[in-house]
N, C-alpha and C positions, 0 to 999 in steps of 0.2 A: 077534660085537660088530664095528661098523664105524662108521667117520664120513670121510663121503666130502663134497668139494667140486666142484660141476661148476654149469655154466648150465643151467638148464630150457630156455631157448632159445637155440640155437648163435650165438653172435657177437651177443647180445644187450647184453652188458656186465653184467647183473645175473647174481651170484653166489648159489649156493644152498648151504645145510649140510643133508646128509641123514645120518640117524642110524638105526641097528639095534643096538638094545639088548636083550636079554633079552627077544625078543618085542615089544619096544616099537618103533614107527617114530615119527619126527618130522622134520618138516622147516621150514626158516626161510628166509627172504630175506636175506641180510646186506648184500650192496651192492657192494663192490670183492672182487676175488678177494684181495688183501694183507690185508683186514679179515676175508674167510671162513677163509683160512688161519690167522690169529691165533686166532680162534674155536675153530677145530679141536682147535691144540695145547690149548687150556686144558680143552677138552671131554675129551680123549683122557687128560689128567693126571690129570683126577677121577674119569675111570671105573676107573682104574687102582687109583685108591685106594677104590674102592666106594662112592664119594658118587652123589648124584642129578645128574646133569649135563646132562639134557634141558633144551637153552637154552628160555628163560622168553620169551613172547610180547614184541616188541620194542615199547619204548615209542612211544607216537603221535609222529608226524613233525610239527614245527614247520609252521606257516604261513608264507608268505614274510612277512608284518608282524611275525611274532615274529622271525624271523630277521632282520631288517633291524635291530629293536631292538637286537640282539646285536652283528650287525656294525657299527652306527654309534656303539656304545660301545666298539667293540676296535679293528677293522682299520681304521676311518676316523679315528681318532684317533693313529694311528701311522703320523708322518712324511709326512701328507699336507697340503698346502699348505690354506690357510682359504677361499681361491677353490672349490677341488675340494669341499671339505666343503659350502661353501654350494650349490655343484651339486648334488650328489648329495640332500640334504636336500631342495633345492626339487624336484627329479626326482621323486622318492618320495612328498614330501607331495601335490604336484598334481595328478601322474598315474599313478603305479604303484599305491600303496597302497589309492587307491580303487577301483580295478579288479580287482587280485590279491591286493591284501592278506590276504584271507581264505580263501585257497586254500592247502591243504597241498602243502608242497615237492613230495613224492613224488606229487601229484596234478595238478602244473603241467605239463601238456600242450604238446606243440608247437603245437597247434590253439589252445590258449587263448591262448598268447603272440602266434600268428598273427594270432588277433581282436583281440586289444588293440592291436596296432601297427596294423591296418587301421583301427581306430577312430580314433586319433590323425590319421590323413591327413583325417576328416571333424570333427575337434574344432576348434573356433572360440572365441577367449578376446577379452575386451574390454578393451582399453589406453586409457588415458586420457591424451591430448595437450592441447598448450597452440595454440590458435590466438589470432593477432593480428587485430584489427580497430581501425579508426580511424574516427571520427564526422568530421562534416562540418568541421569547423574542425581536424581532424588530430590528435586527443588519441588516444592509443594505449590499447585496453582487452585484456587477457589472459582468454580464457575457456577455462574446460576443455569439453572434448568426448570424448564416449565414441566410440571406433572398435572395430570389429570386424573381427578378423583369423584366417586359419586359420594353423596350426602350420607353420613354415617347414621344409623338409628338413633344413636345419641341427638345428634342434631336435629334429625326430624322432630324427636319428641320435644326437643325444648322450643322450637318453631311454633309446634300444635300447642303446647302448652302456654306460651306468651299468648297467643292468639285467642287461644280460650278466657285466659284471663282478663283481656282486654273485652271480650263480647261479653264476659260476665257483669264487668262495670255497665254496658250498654243497658244489660236486662235488669240491673238494680235501677238505673236511671229513667227506666220505664219507655226506652226507644223501641225494644224487643220483647216478645214475651218467651222465647224460648231460644237458649244458645244453640246454634247448629253445629258446634265445634266439638262436643263431647262425645266421649268413648270412642275414637276414630283409630286407636293403638293396631288394630286388626289390621287398618289397611298398610301399614308400614313395620309390621311385624318381621317382616323377610329380609327387611333393608340391612345392608351390611353391618357388622359391628368392625368397625375400623379402629385399633389402637394405634397411636403414634409409635414411630419406630424408635426403639431403644437401642443407643448408643452409648454403651456404658463402658468405663475404663475397667481394665482388667486387673486381676490381682497383682501383677508385674508393673503395669503401667502405673497405679496409684501412686509408689514410693516416687518415680521419674516425676509425675507432675507435680508432686510437692515439694522435691528437690528443686526443680526449676523455679516454684514460685519464692521460694526462699531464697535463692540467688538473684532471680532478676525483679521479681516484685514483693518483696519483705513485707510491704504494708498491708496485703493481700492475702498473704499465706494463710493468716489464721481463719480467715474468712473461707477459705478455699477447703482447708481442712475443717473447717464446721459442717459445711454443705457435705462433705465426703461423710464424715461420723456421726452424723445426726439424720440427713436425707430431708431437711426443712427446706422450702422452697425460697428464691431469692426475697419475695416480698415479706417473709415472716423474719428471714435472718436480717432484711435491711432495719424492720421494725424491733430486733432484741434489744432489751436494756439491762441495763447489768444487774438490776432487781430480779431480773429472769433467769440469772445464773444462778444457781444452789450449788457451791461448790461443797457445801458440808455432805450434802444425799447424792452428789454427783449428777444432777439433772439440768438440765434445759426445760424451762417452763415457757412453753407456747401458747401466748394470749392474746396477741395482735398481729397486723399485716400492713404493709405498705402497699396500696394501690393507686394507681393514676395519682401518685403523687401526694395521697393523703392517708396517716396512719388512722387504722379501725381497728376495733375487734375482729377476732375471727369470724369467718362466714357463719358458722353454727354458735357463735359466741360461747364456747366451750374452751376450757382450759385443757390443755394437753403436756404431759411431762414424757420427757425423752432422755433416755439415759445419756450420760456423757462418758465417751471414753477416758481413760486416765492420760491418755497423750493429748487430748483436747482440753480435758481440764488445765494440765500443766501449761500448754500454750496459752488459752485466756489469761491465767493467773499471772505468769509472765508479762503479757501483752499488758495486763492492767497496772501492773507494779512500774512498768516502762513508763506509762503514759501518767501515773502519779505522779512520778518523780519530774518528767518533762512539765508538769504544768505548775509544780510545785516552784521549779526553778524561774518559773516566768510570772511569780508571784499570786498565781491561783491555786486557791485551798481544794476547789471541786473539779473533778475531771466532768466532761457531758456524760448524759444519761446514755447515750448510744454505744452499745459495743464495739461496732463496726462503724469507722469514720472515712468521710474522704481525705483525700491529702492535704485540704484546707482545714480540717477539723469539724466538717459539718456532717450530718447525717448522710450516710452513703448513698450514692445515685448508682442502681444497679445497672440500669441499661447503659451507663458510661462503663461501667466494671466489666461488665460482658463483652463490649464491643472493642474497647481500648486495653486491657489487661487480660483476660479470661483467654481469648482467642492468642493473643501473643504469647503466655506462657504455656499453652499448648504447643505452637510452634516451636517456642525452645526447647522444650522437651523433646520436640520430634516425634509429637502425638498428633495422628488426624483429628479433626475441627470436629469437635460434639457439642451440644448446646448447654449451656449451664444447667438448666434442668435435667440433663442426664446424669450429673453428678448425685442428682436423688436416686435416681436408678440403680447408679453405681452403688449407691448403700445398701441399697433393697437387695440387688444380687449378691454382694459379695457376703451379707447376713447368709443369705440362703445357702450358698455353697460352703459356709461355714457351717451349716447343720441347725441354722436356729428353724424355729417352727413359721409356719406361713402365719399363724396367729400374732408371733410376737413380733414379726415386722408389718402385720394391719395396725397392731397398736403404736408402734414406733412412728408410721408413717401418717397416721391419724385417718386412715381410712374409714368410711361409714359401714362398711361390711366386710365380712371374710371375702364374699364373692369379688368383690373389687380386686381384692388382692391376687386372689387365685387366678383372675381373668387376666391379670397384666404379667404377673411374675411365676405363676403356677408351672409354666414348663422349665423353669430354672431349677427346679427342685432336682439336685443330682443323683443319678439313677433310679428317679422314682418308676418309671415303667418299668426298667429292666429288673427292679427288686419284686414288682409286681407279678410280672412274668414268669419269673423263676421260683415263687411260690406254688405254682401251678403244680398239681400231682402228674407224676410220670414214672415211667419204668426205672429211673436212675435215682428218684429222690422220695421213693412212696414208702421209705421204711420209717418216716417220721411217725412218732406216735408206737412205734413196735411193733407194726403190721406186715406182715412177711407177703411177698408176692404170691397170688395163688398159683401160678406156674411153678415155682420153686416148691410145693407140696408134694411130698411122697404119693 
Protein backbone atom coordinates (compact mmCIF):
# COMPACT_ATOMS: atom_id res chain seq x y z
CA UNK A 1 0.00 0.00 0.00
CA UNK A 2 1.35 3.38 -0.88
CA UNK A 3 0.34 6.89 -1.73
CA UNK A 4 2.91 9.08 -3.41
CA UNK A 5 2.98 12.64 -4.67
CA UNK A 6 5.26 13.61 -7.53
CA UNK A 7 5.46 15.39 -10.86
CA UNK A 8 5.04 13.31 -14.00
CA UNK A 9 7.23 15.77 -15.84
CA UNK A 10 10.07 17.25 -13.81
CA UNK A 11 9.80 21.00 -13.11
CA UNK A 12 6.40 21.15 -14.82
CA UNK A 13 4.70 22.51 -11.68
CA UNK A 14 1.89 19.96 -12.13
CA UNK A 15 1.67 17.44 -9.26
CA UNK A 16 0.07 14.02 -9.41
CA UNK A 17 -1.18 11.50 -6.87
CA UNK A 18 -0.12 7.83 -7.36
CA UNK A 19 -1.92 5.10 -5.36
CA UNK A 20 -1.08 1.40 -5.11
CA UNK A 21 -3.52 -0.42 -2.78
CA UNK A 22 -4.37 -4.11 -2.76
CA UNK A 23 -3.40 -4.59 -6.36
CA UNK A 24 -5.31 -1.57 -7.48
CA UNK A 25 -3.46 1.32 -9.01
CA UNK A 26 -4.69 4.81 -9.74
CA UNK A 27 -3.25 8.17 -10.56
CA UNK A 28 -4.82 11.59 -10.65
CA UNK A 29 -3.60 15.03 -11.58
CA UNK A 30 -4.18 17.31 -8.58
CA UNK A 31 -2.49 20.62 -9.34
CA UNK A 32 -0.21 22.28 -6.83
CA UNK A 33 2.07 20.31 -4.54
CA UNK A 34 0.33 21.71 -1.49
CA UNK A 35 -3.05 20.53 -2.72
CA UNK A 36 -1.65 17.12 -3.61
CA UNK A 37 -0.08 16.63 -0.16
CA UNK A 38 -3.38 17.50 1.48
CA UNK A 39 -5.28 14.93 -0.63
CA UNK A 40 -2.60 12.36 0.16
CA UNK A 41 -3.15 12.78 3.92
CA UNK A 42 -6.89 12.36 3.48
CA UNK A 43 -6.49 9.20 1.42
CA UNK A 44 -4.00 7.63 3.84
CA UNK A 45 -6.39 8.28 6.73
CA UNK A 46 -9.27 6.63 4.88
CA UNK A 47 -7.14 3.62 3.90
CA UNK A 48 -6.19 3.01 7.55
CA UNK A 49 -9.90 2.84 8.37
CA UNK A 50 -10.41 0.26 5.63
CA UNK A 51 -12.46 2.63 3.51
CA UNK A 52 -12.37 2.92 -0.26
CA UNK A 53 -10.21 5.95 -0.78
CA UNK A 54 -9.31 5.90 -4.43
CA UNK A 55 -9.80 9.45 -5.70
CA UNK A 56 -12.77 10.09 -7.89
CA UNK A 57 -12.43 11.66 -11.27
CA UNK A 58 -12.02 15.34 -10.75
CA UNK A 59 -14.92 17.52 -11.68
CA UNK A 60 -14.87 19.28 -15.00
CA UNK A 61 -12.86 22.48 -14.96
CA UNK A 62 -14.65 25.80 -15.44
CA UNK A 63 -14.41 27.72 -18.64
CA UNK A 64 -12.89 31.18 -18.51
CA UNK A 65 -16.39 32.63 -18.92
CA UNK A 66 -17.72 30.63 -15.96
CA UNK A 67 -14.75 31.60 -13.81
CA UNK A 68 -15.22 35.26 -14.78
CA UNK A 69 -18.80 35.17 -13.47
CA UNK A 70 -17.57 34.07 -10.05
CA UNK A 71 -14.67 36.53 -10.13
CA UNK A 72 -17.03 39.38 -10.98
CA UNK A 73 -19.37 38.48 -8.12
CA UNK A 74 -16.63 38.12 -5.48
CA UNK A 75 -13.18 39.57 -6.05
CA UNK A 76 -14.40 42.44 -8.22
CA UNK A 77 -16.74 43.72 -5.50
CA UNK A 78 -14.26 43.66 -2.61
CA UNK A 79 -12.46 46.96 -2.09
CA UNK A 80 -12.24 47.82 -5.79
CA UNK A 81 -13.09 51.25 -7.16
CA UNK A 82 -16.07 51.60 -9.47
CA UNK A 83 -13.77 52.79 -12.23
CA UNK A 84 -11.80 49.53 -12.00
CA UNK A 85 -15.00 47.46 -12.01
CA UNK A 86 -16.21 49.31 -15.09
CA UNK A 87 -12.87 48.77 -16.85
CA UNK A 88 -12.78 44.99 -16.15
CA UNK A 89 -16.37 44.53 -17.27
CA UNK A 90 -15.74 46.45 -20.47
CA UNK A 91 -12.56 44.46 -21.20
CA UNK A 92 -14.16 41.06 -20.70
CA UNK A 93 -17.48 41.92 -22.39
CA UNK A 94 -15.95 43.47 -25.50
CA UNK A 95 -12.72 41.53 -25.96
CA UNK A 96 -11.90 38.57 -23.72
CA UNK A 97 -15.15 36.60 -23.48
CA UNK A 98 -16.02 36.64 -27.20
CA UNK A 99 -12.59 35.18 -28.00
CA UNK A 100 -11.71 33.01 -24.98
CA UNK A 101 -14.81 32.70 -22.81
CA UNK A 102 -15.80 29.18 -23.94
CA UNK A 103 -12.33 27.66 -23.34
CA UNK A 104 -11.74 25.57 -20.20
CA UNK A 105 -9.14 27.09 -17.92
CA UNK A 106 -6.95 24.00 -18.02
CA UNK A 107 -7.06 24.12 -21.83
CA UNK A 108 -6.25 27.80 -22.10
CA UNK A 109 -2.72 27.44 -23.41
CA UNK A 110 -0.12 30.10 -23.93
CA UNK A 111 -0.43 29.70 -27.70
CA UNK A 112 -4.15 30.47 -27.52
CA UNK A 113 -3.54 33.58 -25.42
CA UNK A 114 -0.76 34.72 -27.77
CA UNK A 115 -3.11 34.31 -30.73
CA UNK A 116 -5.71 36.37 -28.87
CA UNK A 117 -3.24 39.18 -28.14
CA UNK A 118 -2.04 39.14 -31.74
CA UNK A 119 -5.66 39.51 -32.90
CA UNK A 120 -6.04 42.63 -30.76
CA UNK A 121 -3.35 44.37 -32.80
CA UNK A 122 -5.47 43.78 -35.92
CA UNK A 123 -8.75 44.75 -34.31
CA UNK A 124 -10.53 47.93 -35.29
CA UNK A 125 -13.48 49.65 -33.70
CA UNK A 126 -15.91 52.29 -34.85
CA UNK A 127 -16.06 55.54 -32.93
CA UNK A 128 -18.72 58.22 -33.25
CA UNK A 129 -17.28 61.73 -33.36
CA UNK A 130 -18.94 65.12 -33.59
CA UNK A 131 -18.00 67.18 -36.66
CA UNK A 132 -18.73 70.89 -36.88
CA UNK A 133 -19.73 72.45 -40.20
CA UNK A 134 -20.86 75.95 -41.14
CA UNK A 135 -23.18 76.99 -43.95
CA UNK A 136 -22.71 79.99 -46.24
CA UNK A 137 -24.08 82.46 -43.68
CA UNK A 138 -22.10 81.10 -40.77
CA UNK A 139 -24.70 78.90 -39.04
CA UNK A 140 -23.11 76.02 -37.13
CA UNK A 141 -24.22 72.42 -37.63
CA UNK A 142 -22.99 69.51 -35.53
CA UNK A 143 -23.06 66.17 -37.31
CA UNK A 144 -22.17 62.69 -36.12
CA UNK A 145 -19.56 60.83 -38.12
CA UNK A 146 -18.40 57.22 -37.87
CA UNK A 147 -14.64 56.86 -37.68
CA UNK A 148 -12.76 53.54 -37.70
CA UNK A 149 -9.64 53.27 -35.57
CA UNK A 150 -7.28 50.47 -34.45
CA UNK A 151 -6.87 49.60 -30.79
CA UNK A 152 -4.15 51.72 -29.24
CA UNK A 153 -1.13 50.15 -27.57
CA UNK A 154 -2.28 51.45 -24.19
CA UNK A 155 -5.71 49.83 -24.65
CA UNK A 156 -4.17 46.45 -25.51
CA UNK A 157 -1.91 46.72 -22.47
CA UNK A 158 -4.95 47.21 -20.21
CA UNK A 159 -6.78 44.24 -21.76
CA UNK A 160 -3.79 41.92 -21.27
CA UNK A 161 -3.13 43.20 -17.74
CA UNK A 162 -6.73 42.59 -16.65
CA UNK A 163 -6.82 39.12 -18.23
CA UNK A 164 -3.56 38.33 -16.44
CA UNK A 165 -4.98 39.49 -13.11
CA UNK A 166 -8.03 37.21 -13.45
CA UNK A 167 -5.87 34.23 -14.40
CA UNK A 168 -3.60 34.93 -11.43
CA UNK A 169 -6.63 34.48 -9.19
CA UNK A 170 -7.40 31.19 -10.94
CA UNK A 171 -3.84 30.10 -10.22
CA UNK A 172 -4.17 31.07 -6.56
CA UNK A 173 -7.38 29.03 -6.42
CA UNK A 174 -5.46 25.98 -7.62
CA UNK A 175 -7.40 25.66 -10.87
CA UNK A 176 -4.36 26.26 -13.07
CA UNK A 177 -0.70 25.93 -12.23
CA UNK A 178 0.78 28.38 -14.74
CA UNK A 179 -0.59 31.71 -15.92
CA UNK A 180 -0.40 31.59 -19.74
CA UNK A 181 -0.74 35.35 -20.24
CA UNK A 182 2.43 36.65 -18.63
CA UNK A 183 5.12 38.63 -20.45
CA UNK A 184 3.38 39.13 -23.76
CA UNK A 185 4.22 42.80 -24.23
CA UNK A 186 6.47 42.10 -27.20
CA UNK A 187 3.43 40.90 -29.17
CA UNK A 188 1.87 44.36 -29.23
CA UNK A 189 4.86 46.69 -28.88
CA UNK A 190 4.36 47.78 -32.50
CA UNK A 191 0.70 48.70 -31.94
CA UNK A 192 -0.01 52.38 -32.61
CA UNK A 193 0.28 54.90 -29.80
CA UNK A 194 -2.90 56.93 -30.22
CA UNK A 195 -3.35 60.17 -28.36
CA UNK A 196 -6.71 61.82 -28.19
CA UNK A 197 -7.09 64.74 -30.55
CA UNK A 198 -6.49 68.01 -28.73
CA UNK A 199 -8.89 70.83 -29.60
CA UNK A 200 -7.74 73.56 -27.26
CA UNK A 201 -8.88 77.15 -27.03
CA UNK A 202 -6.39 79.70 -28.30
CA UNK A 203 -5.04 82.64 -26.32
CA UNK A 204 -7.49 84.90 -28.17
CA UNK A 205 -10.50 82.59 -27.71
CA UNK A 206 -10.24 82.21 -23.92
CA UNK A 207 -11.44 85.76 -23.02
CA UNK A 208 -14.20 85.55 -25.64
CA UNK A 209 -15.44 82.28 -24.13
CA UNK A 210 -15.24 83.57 -20.55
CA UNK A 211 -17.06 86.78 -21.49
CA UNK A 212 -19.87 84.69 -23.00
CA UNK A 213 -20.04 82.57 -19.83
CA UNK A 214 -20.51 85.68 -17.65
CA UNK A 215 -23.16 87.06 -19.99
CA UNK A 216 -25.26 83.97 -20.56
CA UNK A 217 -24.29 81.43 -17.87
CA UNK A 218 -23.03 83.45 -14.87
CA UNK A 219 -23.69 80.60 -12.42
CA UNK A 220 -21.06 78.52 -14.22
CA UNK A 221 -18.52 81.18 -15.19
CA UNK A 222 -16.33 80.46 -12.12
CA UNK A 223 -16.37 76.74 -12.97
CA UNK A 224 -15.24 77.40 -16.54
CA UNK A 225 -12.52 79.78 -15.33
CA UNK A 226 -11.32 77.18 -12.80
CA UNK A 227 -11.09 74.54 -15.54
CA UNK A 228 -8.96 76.82 -17.72
CA UNK A 229 -6.78 78.17 -14.89
CA UNK A 230 -6.11 74.87 -13.06
CA UNK A 231 -6.38 72.15 -15.72
CA UNK A 232 -8.41 70.02 -13.30
CA UNK A 233 -10.56 67.25 -14.72
CA UNK A 234 -14.32 67.61 -14.49
CA UNK A 235 -14.70 64.96 -11.77
CA UNK A 236 -12.18 66.70 -9.54
CA UNK A 237 -13.82 70.08 -10.06
CA UNK A 238 -17.19 68.59 -9.12
CA UNK A 239 -15.71 67.11 -5.92
CA UNK A 240 -13.94 70.33 -4.86
CA UNK A 241 -14.83 71.58 -1.37
CA UNK A 242 -14.20 74.99 0.18
CA UNK A 243 -11.73 73.37 2.56
CA UNK A 244 -9.65 72.51 -0.51
CA UNK A 245 -9.29 76.16 -1.55
CA UNK A 246 -6.31 77.74 0.22
CA UNK A 247 -6.75 81.48 -0.30
CA UNK A 248 -3.76 82.32 1.92
CA UNK A 249 -1.23 80.30 -0.11
CA UNK A 250 -3.14 80.68 -3.39
CA UNK A 251 -3.51 76.95 -3.91
CA UNK A 252 -6.22 74.51 -4.89
CA UNK A 253 -5.77 71.14 -3.17
CA UNK A 254 -6.87 68.12 -5.22
CA UNK A 255 -7.73 65.17 -2.99
CA UNK A 256 -10.96 63.61 -4.29
CA UNK A 257 -12.95 63.06 -7.46
CA UNK A 258 -16.53 62.40 -8.50
CA UNK A 259 -16.79 59.18 -10.53
CA UNK A 260 -19.95 57.31 -11.57
CA UNK A 261 -21.99 59.39 -9.15
CA UNK A 262 -19.79 58.76 -6.10
CA UNK A 263 -17.15 60.92 -4.44
CA UNK A 264 -13.93 59.06 -3.68
CA UNK A 265 -10.27 59.68 -3.07
CA UNK A 266 -8.07 60.30 -6.09
CA UNK A 267 -6.84 57.25 -7.99
CA UNK A 268 -3.38 57.23 -6.41
CA UNK A 269 -4.75 58.49 -3.06
CA UNK A 270 -2.22 61.33 -3.27
CA UNK A 271 -2.90 65.00 -2.57
CA UNK A 272 -1.92 67.42 -5.32
CA UNK A 273 -1.57 71.18 -5.00
CA UNK A 274 -2.31 73.38 -7.98
CA UNK A 275 -1.32 77.04 -8.12
CA UNK A 276 -4.27 79.42 -8.17
CA UNK A 277 -4.16 82.54 -10.35
CA UNK A 278 -5.06 85.90 -8.87
CA UNK A 279 -8.05 86.14 -11.20
CA UNK A 280 -9.40 82.74 -10.16
CA UNK A 281 -8.83 83.50 -6.47
CA UNK A 282 -10.74 86.80 -6.74
CA UNK A 283 -13.59 85.06 -8.59
CA UNK A 284 -13.88 82.29 -5.99
CA UNK A 285 -13.73 84.74 -3.08
CA UNK A 286 -16.45 86.87 -4.66
CA UNK A 287 -18.62 83.80 -5.32
CA UNK A 288 -18.21 82.60 -1.74
CA UNK A 289 -19.22 86.00 -0.32
CA UNK A 290 -22.31 86.13 -2.55
CA UNK A 291 -23.30 82.63 -1.53
CA UNK A 292 -22.82 83.37 2.16
CA UNK A 293 -25.00 86.48 1.88
CA UNK A 294 -27.68 84.55 -0.01
CA UNK A 295 -27.83 81.71 2.51
CA UNK A 296 -27.73 84.11 5.47
CA UNK A 297 -30.71 86.00 4.05
CA UNK A 298 -32.58 82.68 4.02
CA UNK A 299 -31.73 82.07 7.68
CA UNK A 300 -28.91 79.58 7.01
CA UNK A 301 -25.56 80.14 8.71
CA UNK A 302 -23.61 77.57 6.70
CA UNK A 303 -23.19 77.29 2.98
CA UNK A 304 -22.85 73.90 1.22
CA UNK A 305 -19.38 72.35 1.41
CA UNK A 306 -19.10 72.02 -2.39
CA UNK A 307 -17.51 74.89 -4.30
CA UNK A 308 -19.50 74.42 -7.48
CA UNK A 309 -23.25 73.92 -7.18
CA UNK A 310 -26.13 73.28 -9.53
CA UNK A 311 -28.87 75.83 -9.97
CA UNK A 312 -30.82 73.93 -7.32
CA UNK A 313 -27.99 74.30 -4.79
CA UNK A 314 -26.87 70.65 -4.96
CA UNK A 315 -23.53 69.13 -5.91
CA UNK A 316 -22.96 69.89 -9.55
CA UNK A 317 -23.79 67.37 -12.27
CA UNK A 318 -20.93 67.72 -14.75
CA UNK A 319 -22.69 65.70 -17.44
CA UNK A 320 -25.58 68.14 -17.34
CA UNK A 321 -23.23 71.13 -17.36
CA UNK A 322 -21.36 69.86 -20.41
CA UNK A 323 -24.38 69.10 -22.56
CA UNK A 324 -26.74 71.90 -21.53
CA UNK A 325 -24.44 74.80 -20.68
CA UNK A 326 -20.84 74.35 -21.85
CA UNK A 327 -21.68 73.64 -25.49
CA UNK A 328 -24.24 76.43 -25.57
CA UNK A 329 -21.67 78.81 -24.14
CA UNK A 330 -19.28 77.92 -26.96
CA UNK A 331 -22.06 78.55 -29.46
CA UNK A 332 -22.85 81.94 -27.89
CA UNK A 333 -19.15 82.84 -28.11
CA UNK A 334 -19.02 81.81 -31.77
CA UNK A 335 -16.35 79.22 -31.03
CA UNK A 336 -16.20 75.69 -32.48
CA UNK A 337 -17.43 72.96 -30.19
CA UNK A 338 -14.77 71.21 -28.14
CA UNK A 339 -14.98 68.80 -25.22
CA UNK A 340 -14.96 70.05 -21.64
CA UNK A 341 -11.78 67.99 -21.15
CA UNK A 342 -10.11 70.16 -23.79
CA UNK A 343 -10.09 73.01 -21.25
CA UNK A 344 -7.44 70.93 -19.47
CA UNK A 345 -5.45 70.86 -22.70
CA UNK A 346 -6.03 74.61 -23.05
CA UNK A 347 -4.49 75.15 -19.59
CA UNK A 348 -1.41 73.08 -20.45
CA UNK A 349 -0.87 74.55 -23.91
CA UNK A 350 -1.16 78.15 -22.70
CA UNK A 351 1.37 77.51 -19.93
CA UNK A 352 3.81 76.07 -22.46
CA UNK A 353 3.27 78.94 -24.89
CA UNK A 354 3.96 81.35 -22.03
CA UNK A 355 7.37 79.74 -21.58
CA UNK A 356 6.71 77.47 -18.60
CA UNK A 357 8.72 74.26 -18.41
CA UNK A 358 7.22 70.85 -19.11
CA UNK A 359 8.26 69.86 -15.58
CA UNK A 360 6.03 72.59 -14.12
CA UNK A 361 3.15 71.58 -16.42
CA UNK A 362 3.59 67.95 -15.30
CA UNK A 363 3.27 68.93 -11.63
CA UNK A 364 0.24 71.12 -12.22
CA UNK A 365 -1.57 68.44 -14.23
CA UNK A 366 -0.61 65.65 -11.83
CA UNK A 367 0.97 63.43 -14.47
CA UNK A 368 2.76 60.37 -13.10
CA UNK A 369 5.84 60.98 -15.25
CA UNK A 370 7.40 63.68 -17.40
CA UNK A 371 7.24 61.24 -20.33
CA UNK A 372 3.45 61.46 -20.34
CA UNK A 373 3.62 65.26 -20.45
CA UNK A 374 6.20 65.24 -23.23
CA UNK A 375 4.22 62.70 -25.27
CA UNK A 376 1.06 64.82 -25.18
CA UNK A 377 2.39 68.38 -25.12
CA UNK A 378 6.04 68.29 -26.15
CA UNK A 379 5.28 69.41 -29.69
CA UNK A 380 3.73 72.63 -28.32
CA UNK A 381 6.99 74.01 -26.93
CA UNK A 382 7.38 77.17 -29.04
CA UNK A 383 10.40 77.16 -31.33
CA UNK A 384 11.93 74.13 -29.65
CA UNK A 385 12.95 72.43 -32.89
CA UNK A 386 14.17 75.60 -34.61
CA UNK A 387 16.15 76.62 -31.55
CA UNK A 388 17.87 73.25 -31.60
CA UNK A 389 18.81 73.32 -35.27
CA UNK A 390 19.93 76.96 -35.07
CA UNK A 391 22.56 75.95 -32.51
CA UNK A 392 24.26 73.67 -35.06
CA UNK A 393 27.64 74.99 -36.24
CA UNK A 394 27.95 76.43 -39.71
CA UNK A 395 29.80 79.05 -41.75
CA UNK A 396 27.75 81.94 -40.38
CA UNK A 397 27.67 81.06 -36.67
CA UNK A 398 31.03 79.39 -36.14
CA UNK A 399 32.57 82.37 -34.33
CA UNK A 400 31.01 81.35 -31.02
CA UNK A 401 33.72 80.89 -28.43
CA UNK A 402 36.12 83.13 -30.35
CA UNK A 403 37.18 80.57 -32.96
CA UNK A 404 37.90 81.85 -36.45
CA UNK A 405 37.05 80.15 -39.69
CA UNK A 406 40.12 78.29 -41.04
CA UNK A 407 39.37 79.65 -44.53
CA UNK A 408 39.90 83.19 -43.25
CA UNK A 409 43.41 82.47 -41.96
CA UNK A 410 46.23 84.22 -43.79
